[in-house]
N, C-alpha and C positions, 0 to 999 in steps of 0.2 A: 148802471153799466151793462151793456150788452156783451156777452162773451161766455167762455167756458174754460174748464180745465178737464182734460181727458186723461185717464190713466189706462195704459195698455200693459197687460200682464203677460208673462210667458205663455206661449200658446196662442196668443192673439185676442183673448177676451178683453173687452174694453168697457169702462164705465165712466160716467161723468161724476167727478167730485164736486163740480159746480157748473151750473148752466143758468143763463138768464136771457130772456128776450128771443128765444128760438121759436121757429115755426116748423112743425114736424109733418112730413109727408111720407107715404109709403111708395116705394119704387120697386115693385116686385118683391123679392125677399129682403130687400134692404129698407132700412129707415133712414131718411135724410133729414138732418137737423140744419135748417137754414138760420143763420144769424145775419140780419140785415134786410135790405129791400130786395127780395127775389120774387119775381112773378113769371108764370109760365107764358111763353110766347104764343100769341095768336089763338091757339086752340089746344085742348088737352092732347097729350101724346105727340106734340110737335117735334120732340127730339128724335133723332135718327135711331131706329131700333138696332141697327148694326153696330153702333158704337158701344164700347165699354162704358160703365157707369160714369166715371170721372169726366171724360170728355163729353159724354151725353148730357150732363148737367149744364155745361156751358152752351151746348147746342139748343137746349130746351128752355133755359131760364135767362131772363135779362134782369138787370139791376146790379147793385154793388153789394156783394154778400161774401160770407165765409160759410162753408158747408162741411158738416161731418156726416159721413155715411157709416152705418153700423149694420152688420149682418151677424146677429147674435148666434144663429145656428151654425154658421160657418166660421165663427171666431175671426171675423175680418172687419177691419175698419179703415177709413181713409179721411184725410182732411184736404180740402181744396178751396180755391178762391175764384171769384169772378175775374174776367179779363182785367188786366192792369193792377192786380194785387188785392182786390177785395176791399172790405171796409174795416178790417181789424188787423193788427199785427198777429202773426202766428209764431209763437215761440215754442221751442222744444228742448228737452234735456233728457239724459238718461240718469237714473239713480238706482243702484243695485241691479236688480234684474227687470226693472220696469222703465217704461218710457212715459213721459208726461208732455202733453201738448196743451198749450194755454194761450190766452189772448191778453193777459195783463200781468205785469210783474207783481202786482199786489196779490195775485192768487198763489204765489209761492208760499205764503204763510200757511196755506192749507196742508202742505206736506212738510211744514216745519223748516223750510229753507229760507235763508236770508240772502239778500243780494250782496255780492262782493264786487266792488268796482274793479274793472279791468284796467290796471295801470300799464297800458301798452302805448308808449309814446308815438309810435307810427300810426296806430289806430286813432288815437286822439287827434293827431295832426290831420289825418284824413277827414275826420268829422268836422274839424274847424274849417278846413278848406272847402269841403263839399256840402256840409250840412247833413250828411248821412254817411253810412258805411256801405260800400258797394257789395261786400261779401255777406255771408251768412252770420258773420260775427256781430255781437252787440257790445254795449258798454258794460255788460255784466258777465263775470267769469262763469263759464260752463253753460251759459244760455245762448242758444242760437235762434236764428229767425228764418222763416220760409221766404224765399225770394219771390217776386211777383209772378214769374212764369213756372213755378214749381208746385208740386203737391206731395203729400206724405201718404204712404201706405204701410201697413203692418202685417204682411203675410206671415202667419205662424208666429206672430209676436216680435218679429224682427223688423226694424225700421228700414224703409226704402224710400229714397227721394226720387220722384218722377218729374219729368220736365215736359211742359207743353211746347209745341212748336210755335215759335214766334211768327207773327204775321210778316210776310214779305211783300215787297212791291209787286203788283200784278197790273201793269199799265193797261188801261182800257179807255175807250172813248166814252166820256160821260158829259152830256150837255148840262148847261146851267139849270134847265128845266128839270132834268132827271135828278140832279143833285138836290134841288129844292124839294122835290117829291119824296126822295129817299130820307132826307133829314126831317121833313115834316112827319113822316110815318114813325120814325124812331122817337123823335121828341114828343109826339103826341102820346106814345105808349107810356112815357114817363109822366106826362101830365095826367094821364089816366090813373097812375099809381098815386100821385099826389091828391087827386080828387077823391079817390077811394078811401084814403086813410086819414084825411084831415078835412075839417069843415071849411077851411080856407085854402086857396091856392097861393102858395108863397114862393117868392123868387128873390134871389140875391142879384142885384143889378149894379152895373158900373157904367163907364162911358165907352166900353169896348163892344166888339161885334158879337161875342159869344152869348153873353147873357141877354143881349138885345135880340138875338135870333130866337131864343126861347120865348122872350116877352112878345115878339112878333106873332108867334104861333098861338100863344095864350090869348092875346087880344083878338086874333082872328076867329077864335072860338066863342067870343063874347062872354068870357068868364070874368068874374070879379076877382081881382088880383091884389094881393098885398105884396108890395115890393120893399126890399130892405137894402140899404146902402150904407157904407162906412167910409169916412175920410179922415184925414189928419188935421189936427188943429194948426200945425205948421207944415210947410212944404206942399207937395203935390196933393191935390184933392179932386177926385172925380165926381163927388156927390152933386155938384152943381149941374153937371151934364146929365146925370141920372135923374135929377129933379125935373129938368126941362123935358126930358123924354117922357117920363111918367105923367107929367101934367098934360102932355099932348094927347095921350090916349084916354078913352072913356073907360071907366070902371077900374082904374089903377090908382091905388092909394100908396103913398110912400112914407116909410119910417126911416129916420137917419140916426146913425151912431157916430161916435168920434173916437179916434185914437189919440190919447194924451198921456200925461204922466200917471194917471190912475191905472192905465193898462200895464205900464212898466212895474208898478207896485204889485201886480198880480203874477209876477214871474213864477212864483211857486205853483200857482194853479195851472199856468201854461205848461210847465214841466210835467206836472202830474198828468195832464191830458195826453201829452205826446210821449212820455216815458222814455226819452232819450232816443227815439227812432229818427227824429228829424229836427233840425233847427234851420230856419230860413227867415229872412227879414219879414216875410208876410205873416208869420205866426201871430204877430201882435194885432194885425187887422182881423185875422181869423178869430182870435179871442174876443175882440170887440164885437164882431158880427154874431158869434155864438151867444154872447151875453145879451145882445139886443134881441135876438130871436127868442131866447128863453123868457125874457121879460114880456114878450108879446104872445106867449103861449104857443109857439110854433112847434110842431112835431115833425113835419116833413117840409123840405125846402129844395126847390129846383136850383141847380147851379151850372154855370158854364165852364167849369174847370176842365182842363186838359185838351181843349180844342187846339190851342197853339201847338201842342205836342203831336196830337193825332194827325193834324194837317201839315206836318213838317216831314219832308221826304226821308230825313234821317231816322225817323221813328221806325222805319221798316228796314233799316240797315242792321243786320244781325252780326254784331261783333263786340268783343269785350272793350269797354271804355278804358281810356288811360287813367292815370292817377287823378288828374284834375278833370272835372266835368263842367260842362256849360250847357245852357238851354238850346243853343243852336245846333251843336254837334251831337248832343246826347239826350234827345227829347224823350226816349223811352225810359231811361234811368231817372231823369228828373221828373218826368210825368208820374211814374208809378211810385217812386220812393220819396218824393218831396211834395209836388203839387197836390196830388190826390191824398196822400197820407196825412199831410198836415190838416187838410180840411175834414176828412172823415173822422179822424181821431178827436179833433177839437169839438166837432158837433156831437159826437157820441158821448163825450164827457158831460155835455149839457143835456143829454137825453133827446137829441135831435137826429133824425135820419136824413142824410143828404142824398139827393137823386141827381145822377151825373150822366145825362144822355150822351155826352161826347166820349164816354168810356165804353159804350155799348159795342159789342162785337160787330154788329152790323155797321156801325159808324167806322170802325177800324177797317172793315172791308171796303168802304167807300174811300177812306183815306189812302188805302193801298192802291186803289185804281187811279188816283190823280196825283201821284207823287211828283211827277215832273212839272205839272202845271202849277202846283203849290210851291215848289222849291222849299225853302226853309222859312218862308214868311206867310204861309197859307194864302198865296196870291189868288188862286182860283176861288177859295172859300170866301174871301173878301169880295171878289167880283160877283159871286152868286148873291151875297147879301145885298150888294149895291143894286143888283138888278131887281130885287123884290122888296126891299125896304121902302117905307114911306120916305119921300125926298127930304122931309124935315128931319126925320131921325137920322137918315144917312148923312146929312149935312153936319149934324152934331158929333157923330162918331168918327168922322174922317180926320182923325188926329192920332198921334202916337200915344198909345196907352202906357201906363206905368203903374208901379206899386206905390202905396203910401210911403212917404219918406220916414226914415227912422228918427229924424229930428223932431217929429210930432210927439215923441215920447218925452221930450224935454221942454222946459219952459223957454229956454234961450240957450245961446252958445255957452254962456258961463256955466250953466247947469250941465251941459254936455261935457265940458272940460273937467268939472268936478267929478262926474261919474267915471270918466276915463282914469283920472288920477287915483280914485279909490280902488278901481279894479287893479291897477298896476301895483298898489300897495298891499292888497289883501288877497288877491286871487291866486291860488296855487298853480293854475294853468297858464298864467301869464309868463311869457318868455320874451325878453327884450330883443332877442336875436331872431324871433319868428318873422318871416317875410309875409306881410299881408298881401293878399291878391286883390288888386284894385278892380274887381269885377263890376262894382257899382260907381266907380269914380271916387275922387278925393272926398273926404268928409263922411259920406255915406258908408264907404268901405271900412273906415276906422271904427265907426259906431257899430257896424255889423260884426266886426271882429271881437270887440270888447263885450258886446251883448252875448255872443256865442260863448265866450269864456264864463260869463255869469250863468248862462244856461247850464253849462257843464258843472259848475260849482254847486248850483242848486240841485241838479240831478243827483250828484254824489251825496250831498247832505241828506236829501229826502229819502232816497232809495237805499243807500248803503251805509248811512251813519245813524239815522234816527232809530229809536228803540223798536225792537221787533214787534210787529203787530200794530204799529201806529197807523192812524187813519190817513190813507193816501188818496181818498176820494176828493174830487174837486169841490171846493167850498161853494155853497149856493148862497 
């Protein structure tokens, strides 16, 4: 597990009660502890010297990371994240005269604290509808979380929440050639990280544009690539498309995984990895992918997550979302708190670091410049891909992408019905008057609802009811 627990005492002195997987650098009088994949941009000292340390880190480093800055002599510390919320959840609480900042609920045992489930019907309903909680609240009483555009500071030992300014649309004329060059530069920087820290270049591929753009640049560099794809035993399955694309390239080998009933039986491990931060139907595919990667010895993996959000004009519309969220109207919230979070947390639980070039701040700058051309369906991004992709590859991905169907978790419709009936009989969160939102259409939406109820039941059992100090690590 990568992460930390930080204790901040009166006066502002801070110490780690736990830390694992950090990389430490000196930044003037400050020590910066990076958790995750952070690399300095282009050249040493590339960050703007006129910026305070917290925004300077975002200016100088790329990657998906969480950072703790400590100035021991000045009794000052801060916790921040890379754009779009970083690679870890950042929880915080106050206890007595001290503050604790930590990245896993399992670390509460260090300070002798147990999780108490927050039985708030409105909060639970929001989680069921959206798959996450929009505010700083969590499913645990007294524990709060840092939102994606926030950071924590402790001047004089008092906690202060800071807020980064969100990216806003700044329309500019950008040709397809310039788009290609800018994205090539950004994606190549992440390929360099993968090449530096793993003997193999690994990528998760599907039948869509985003992972195939990364694969396009990988093959253009003549690198040997291990590609990984996962599909469902029943329902929609993109692995056939991914297999044809990988076979078309030289130097690309493919390994396939499957979402089936065995994944559903691992609900406990899925909950342990995500810790109640997010539920979304894609978590089962994410688990199958992470398990496939672990079995193949992967440490770093390139992924195309969040392109749909970053190249949606609504990503740059800064306003509070309503109670119900959706991918078209609320790409920032869904991208930061669902799409990225479910991937980074699942991979980290298996000891794997995800590399996400579409979350890079330079990529966000590009997205902000072409909002009107992209509209809400990344129109210009697809046009750019079409202009530079191999015609064979382009012909294969000119289709409507989709997520692996939840029916893949069940042998047949009879087993689906049996699962639903069992949840209705035994799950305390089941309410026959609850109005299911049919965001995925009939059948899929019902399964999604009942699986979310099971997720909540298992979360409460594991984190709030099992004996104190029980082993909550993901079973290998």
